[in-house]
ROSEZA-53755 format. One record per residue (C-alpha): chain; x, y, z; residue in three letters. Coordinates in nm, 3 decimals. Example, Ala and Ser with C-alpha at 12.3 -4.5 7.8 and 13.67 -1.06 7.14 Angstrom:
ROSEZA-53755
A|1.230|-0.450|0.780|Ala $
A|1.367|-0.106|0.714|Ser $
END
This chain:
ROSEZA-53755
A|0.000|0.000|0.000|Met $
A|0.145|0.339|-0.099|Ser $
A|0.244|0.602|0.154|Ile $
A|0.090|0.949|0.145|Leu $
A|0.290|1.228|-0.013|Asn $
A|0.470|1.457|0.232|Pro $
A|0.241|1.695|0.419|Asp $
A|0.326|2.002|0.213|Leu $
A|0.021|2.186|0.350|Thr $
A|0.164|2.171|0.703|Val $
A|0.085|2.482|0.906|His $
A|0.436|2.604|0.988|Tyr $
A|0.491|2.922|1.187|Leu $
A|0.772|3.164|1.117|Cys $
A|1.030|3.131|1.397|Pro $
A|1.109|3.504|1.372|Leu $
A|0.763|3.662|1.387|Cys $
A|0.527|3.370|1.454|Asn $
A|0.315|3.439|1.145|Leu $
A|0.205|3.149|0.924|Pro $
A|0.450|3.026|0.662|Leu $
A|0.319|2.950|0.315|His $
A|0.475|2.722|0.056|Leu $
A|0.555|2.923|-0.255|Glu $
A|0.479|2.812|-0.610|Val $
A|0.827|2.667|-0.649|Ser $
A|0.756|2.432|-0.357|Lys $
A|1.111|2.496|-0.242|Lys $
A|1.060|2.797|-0.016|Thr $
A|0.832|2.881|0.277|Tyr $
A|0.768|3.250|0.347|Ala $
A|0.554|3.464|0.577|Cys $
A|0.387|3.802|0.517|Gln $
A|0.689|3.977|0.670|Asn $
A|0.903|3.829|0.390|Arg $
A|1.100|3.598|0.614|His $
A|1.177|3.300|0.394|Ser $
A|1.316|2.952|0.453|Phe $
A|1.435|2.718|0.179|Asp $
A|1.380|2.346|0.179|Arg $
A|1.713|2.165|0.173|Ala $
A|1.789|1.922|-0.107|Lys $
A|1.719|1.635|0.138|Glu $
A|1.367|1.777|0.190|Gly $
A|1.390|1.919|0.542|Tyr $
A|1.330|2.277|0.657|Leu $
A|1.563|2.466|0.891|Asn $
A|1.349|2.673|1.131|Leu $
A|1.615|2.730|1.397|Leu $
A|1.753|3.081|1.339|Pro $
A|2.108|3.158|1.448|Val $
A|1.989|3.385|1.732|Gln $
A|1.805|3.092|1.891|Phe $
A|2.105|2.861|1.891|Lys $
A|2.311|2.812|2.207|His $
A|2.610|2.678|2.015|Ser $
A|2.742|2.661|1.659|Lys $
A|2.616|2.304|1.612|Glu $
A|2.346|2.239|1.874|Pro $
A|2.220|1.893|1.955|Gly $
A|2.400|1.561|1.971|Asp $
A|2.757|1.544|1.841|Ser $
A|2.840|1.350|1.524|Lys $
A|3.000|1.084|1.747|Gln $
A|2.678|1.039|1.945|Met $
A|2.467|1.036|1.629|Leu $
A|2.691|0.770|1.473|Thr $
A|2.674|0.557|1.788|Ala $
A|2.295|0.586|1.805|Arg $
A|2.261|0.497|1.438|Arg $
A|2.481|0.187|1.473|Gln $
A|2.295|0.063|1.779|Phe $
A|1.938|0.135|1.668|Leu $
A|1.986|0.000|1.317|Glu $
A|2.103|-0.330|1.473|Ala $
A|1.741|-0.376|1.588|Gly $
A|1.786|-0.396|1.966|Phe $
A|1.504|-0.147|2.030|Tyr $
A|1.270|-0.285|1.764|Glu $
A|1.034|-0.435|2.029|Pro $
A|0.989|-0.083|2.165|Leu $
A|0.910|0.046|1.816|Ala $
A|0.654|-0.230|1.766|Lys $
A|0.496|-0.143|2.103|Gly $
A|0.463|0.219|1.996|Leu $
A|0.302|0.116|1.666|Ala $
A|0.049|-0.103|1.850|Met $
A|-0.058|0.190|2.068|Ile $
A|-0.084|0.420|1.768|Ile $
A|-0.298|0.159|1.592|Asn $
A|-0.547|0.189|1.881|Val $
A|-0.553|0.571|1.892|Thr $
A|-0.576|0.614|1.515|His $
A|-0.923|0.617|1.363|Lys $
A|-0.834|0.429|1.050|His $
A|-1.068|0.614|0.814|Asp $
A|-0.901|0.947|0.891|Gln $
A|-0.572|1.123|0.822|Ile $
A|-0.356|1.120|1.135|Tyr $
A|-0.084|1.378|1.202|Arg $
A|0.197|1.261|1.428|Leu $
A|0.495|1.459|1.563|Leu $
A|0.810|1.284|1.686|Asp $
A|0.980|1.523|1.930|Leu $
A|1.359|1.522|1.925|Gly $
A|1.345|1.262|1.650|Cys $
A|1.718|1.243|1.578|Gly $
A|1.775|1.054|1.254|Glu $
A|1.413|0.934|1.249|Gly $
A|1.457|0.568|1.348|Tyr $
A|1.125|0.544|1.533|Tyr $
A|0.937|0.737|1.264|Ser $
A|1.051|0.484|1.005|Arg $
A|0.957|0.190|1.227|Gln $
A|0.613|0.338|1.292|Ile $
A|0.560|0.372|0.918|Glu $
A|0.670|0.010|0.885|Arg $
A|0.453|-0.142|1.158|Tyr $
A|0.138|0.071|1.175|Cys $
A|-0.162|-0.092|1.013|Glu $
A|-0.276|0.225|0.836|Gln $
A|0.061|0.388|0.771|Ser $
A|-0.068|0.523|0.438|His $
A|-0.296|0.753|0.641|Arg $
A|-0.018|0.878|0.869|Leu $
A|0.130|1.220|0.806|Leu $
A|0.451|1.206|1.005|Gln $
A|0.658|1.497|1.127|His $
A|0.976|1.519|1.330|Gly $
A|1.191|1.791|1.482|Asn $
A|1.540|1.806|1.627|Asp $
A|1.797|2.080|1.690|Ile $
A|2.075|1.876|1.526|Ala $
A|2.078|1.967|1.155|Lys $
A|2.293|1.667|1.062|Val $
A|2.039|1.433|1.223|Ala $
A|1.743|1.595|1.050|Ile $
A|1.917|1.581|0.712|Ala $
A|1.967|1.206|0.759|Ala $
A|1.606|1.156|0.872|Ala $
A|1.467|1.341|0.570|Ala $
A|1.687|1.149|0.330|Lys $
A|1.584|0.811|0.474|Lys $
A|1.211|0.885|0.495|Gln $
A|1.093|1.119|0.218|Pro $
A|0.729|1.045|0.305|Ser $
A|0.769|1.242|0.632|Ala $
A|0.831|1.609|0.705|Gln $
A|1.131|1.700|0.920|Phe $
A|1.242|2.037|1.056|Val $
A|1.540|2.169|1.244|Val $
A|1.366|2.330|1.541|Ala $
A|1.367|2.340|1.919|Ser $
A|1.101|2.149|2.114|Ser $
A|1.061|2.456|2.333|Ser $
A|0.964|2.666|2.026|Arg $
A|0.774|2.430|1.799|Leu $
A|0.710|2.591|1.457|Pro $
A|0.360|2.450|1.412|Tyr $
A|0.017|2.610|1.440|Ser $
A|-0.215|2.550|1.734|Asp $
A|-0.423|2.233|1.753|Asn $
A|-0.248|2.073|1.455|Tyr $
A|-0.142|1.723|1.563|Phe $
A|-0.336|1.411|1.657|Asp $
A|-0.047|1.258|1.851|Leu $
A|0.286|1.378|1.989|Val $
A|0.552|1.113|2.049|Leu $
A|0.819|1.187|2.308|Arg $
A|1.099|0.929|2.346|Ile $
A|1.363|1.024|2.605|Phe $
A|1.335|1.380|2.474|Ala $
A|1.325|1.712|2.658|Pro $
A|1.008|1.906|2.595|Cys $
A|0.796|2.202|2.695|Asp $
A|0.457|2.094|2.830|Asp $
A|0.289|2.416|2.717|Lys $
A|0.415|2.368|2.363|Glu $
A|0.291|2.008|2.352|Ile $
A|-0.047|2.128|2.478|Asn $
A|-0.059|2.404|2.219|Arg $
A|0.014|2.195|1.908|Val $
A|-0.214|1.904|2.001|Leu $
A|-0.580|1.899|1.903|Lys $
A|-0.841|1.872|2.181|Pro $
A|-0.888|1.510|2.294|Ser $
A|-0.573|1.402|2.107|Ser $
A|-0.285|1.203|2.253|His $
A|0.062|1.227|2.401|Leu $
A|0.272|0.908|2.396|Leu $
A|0.582|0.922|2.617|Thr $
A|0.869|0.675|2.663|Val $
A|1.080|0.696|2.980|Thr $
A|1.337|0.458|3.134|Pro $
A|1.194|0.175|3.344|Gly $
A|1.347|0.098|3.686|Pro $
A|1.596|-0.158|3.548|Arg $
A|1.691|0.013|3.224|His $
A|2.056|-0.067|3.128|Leu $
A|2.119|-0.206|3.477|Trp $
A|2.428|-0.412|3.388|Gln $
A|2.582|-0.118|3.201|Leu $
A|2.538|0.101|3.507|Lys $
A|2.705|-0.162|3.726|Glu $
A|3.032|-0.102|3.540|Phe $
A|3.017|0.271|3.604|Ile $
A|2.864|0.330|3.947|Tyr $
A|2.952|0.176|4.284|Asp $
A|2.596|0.207|4.408|Asp $
A|2.350|0.130|4.129|Val $
A|1.996|0.252|4.187|Lys $
A|1.677|0.192|3.997|Glu $
A|1.549|0.471|3.778|His $
A|1.297|0.681|3.968|Ala $
A|0.953|0.684|3.813|Glu $
A|0.889|1.011|3.631|Glu $
A|0.560|1.194|3.609|Ser $
A|0.499|1.226|3.236|Thr $
A|0.144|1.363|3.248|Ile $
A|0.142|1.738|3.176|Pro $
A|-0.120|1.965|3.321|Glu $
A|-0.438|1.943|3.117|Gly $
A|-0.388|1.576|3.023|Phe $
A|-0.551|1.259|3.153|Lys $
A|-0.365|0.929|3.195|Leu $
A|-0.507|0.651|2.977|Leu $
A|-0.258|0.363|2.997|Thr $
A|0.085|0.266|3.124|Asn $
A|0.275|-0.019|2.960|Gln $
A|0.613|-0.165|3.054|Arg $
A|0.837|-0.335|2.797|Ile $
A|1.137|-0.521|2.941|Ser $
A|1.378|-0.771|2.788|Tyr $
A|1.749|-0.853|2.762|Lys $
A|1.993|-0.781|2.482|Ile $
A|2.346|-0.907|2.416|Ala $
A|2.525|-0.659|2.188|Pro $
A|2.876|-0.739|2.071|Asn $
A|3.176|-0.533|2.179|Ser $
A|3.134|-0.265|1.911|Glu $
A|2.763|-0.220|1.969|Leu $
A|2.812|-0.224|2.346|Arg $
A|3.043|0.073|2.304|Thr $
A|2.788|0.243|2.077|Ala $
A|2.516|0.190|2.338|Leu $
A|2.733|0.351|2.605|Leu $
A|2.814|0.648|2.380|Gln $
A|2.446|0.723|2.315|Met $
A|2.362|0.742|2.687|Thr $
A|2.439|1.005|2.954|Pro $
A|2.644|0.736|3.133|Phe $
A|2.928|0.794|2.886|Ala $
A|3.022|1.113|3.072|Trp $
A|3.089|0.909|3.387|Ser $
A|3.269|0.618|3.220|Ala $
A|3.645|0.668|3.218|Gly $
A|3.881|0.514|2.965|Glu $
A|3.954|0.212|3.186|Gln $
A|3.584|0.135|3.233|Ile $
A|3.520|0.167|2.859|Gln $
A|3.812|-0.065|2.781|Thr $
A|3.694|-0.326|3.032|Thr $
A|3.341|-0.310|2.896|Leu $
A|3.463|-0.343|2.540|Ser $
A|3.689|-0.641|2.615|Asn $
A|3.414|-0.856|2.764|Leu $
A|3.340|-1.161|2.554|Ser $
A|2.968|-1.115|2.616|Glu $
A|2.729|-0.923|2.840|Leu $
A|2.353|-0.944|2.875|Glu $
A|2.196|-0.605|2.942|Ile $
A|1.842|-0.539|3.059|Glu $
A|1.641|-0.279|2.870|Val $
A|1.333|-0.146|3.043|Asp $
A|1.085|0.107|2.903|Phe $
A|0.769|0.270|3.037|Ile $
A|0.519|0.374|2.768|Leu $
A|0.263|0.627|2.891|Thr $
A|-0.040|0.730|2.688|Leu $
A|-0.237|1.036|2.796|Ser $
A|-0.510|1.245|2.635|Arg $
A|-0.549|1.619|2.617|Lys $
A|-0.870|1.722|2.789|Thr $
A|-1.110|1.977|2.633|Pro $
A|-1.035|2.220|2.918|Leu $
A|-0.673|2.227|2.804|Ala $
A|-0.754|2.410|2.481|Ile $
A|-0.532|2.717|2.455|Ile $
A|-0.654|2.889|2.137|Asn $
A|-0.967|2.711|2.014|Pro $
A|-1.045|2.744|1.647|Ile $
A|-1.390|2.894|1.584|Asn $
END
């Protein structure tokens, strides 16, 4: 079954003046009434992170972290998580309707591609993703031309109010007010956070006193909890992919050279992965700017 064309009618907002952006006849440039314009890159993405909003020359994950994440994720170790996300989306999606989905902090778009692969009605999904790392977004757009990707901060989402049917947040920082703003009334937020035992054996190499992950509250104000699901299993990556896994986590900052060498030299190591999937729904009272 064919996938929908990219959502070229997406309601982008100008990051400089907050007015609507319109796709020009050339279909290569978006511009607002104040003549601020933004060209689509050859890969198909749009850069809506102006220089004055950057906190560094190349914000986001480093190329080393992006490479490590790509190597690990493409090896399929987190595919059960991706399938779990697709199953939940299958339930929330009314299959006779177009469904707009935003992947916050999407990186190189691994989960977006897996959702397209495993969702029952993927031809009715209009997928979007944002990240502040331009290199990551360029890769995501190149690998999934059926989706729309932008370089943008999750604290300043360049989308109009009440636009999305579902926002997906996987280990990503976010602004609750922005999530509330871009979601339609009665639409959904799907969040993935670490479970208590996530990467337990990896942490044992780094910390003397290993503690379970504390449960996070992932329900923003104005949302109602619908379901919680836990996905836990063990993986056994080889030495190279073990190193990649470490590099894509915050634990890498605490792992000295000796620890990394020891971890790499192990003949084998089983590692627990543990995810909490939380689905919540925006309540009607949470509407910020209702459309008349």
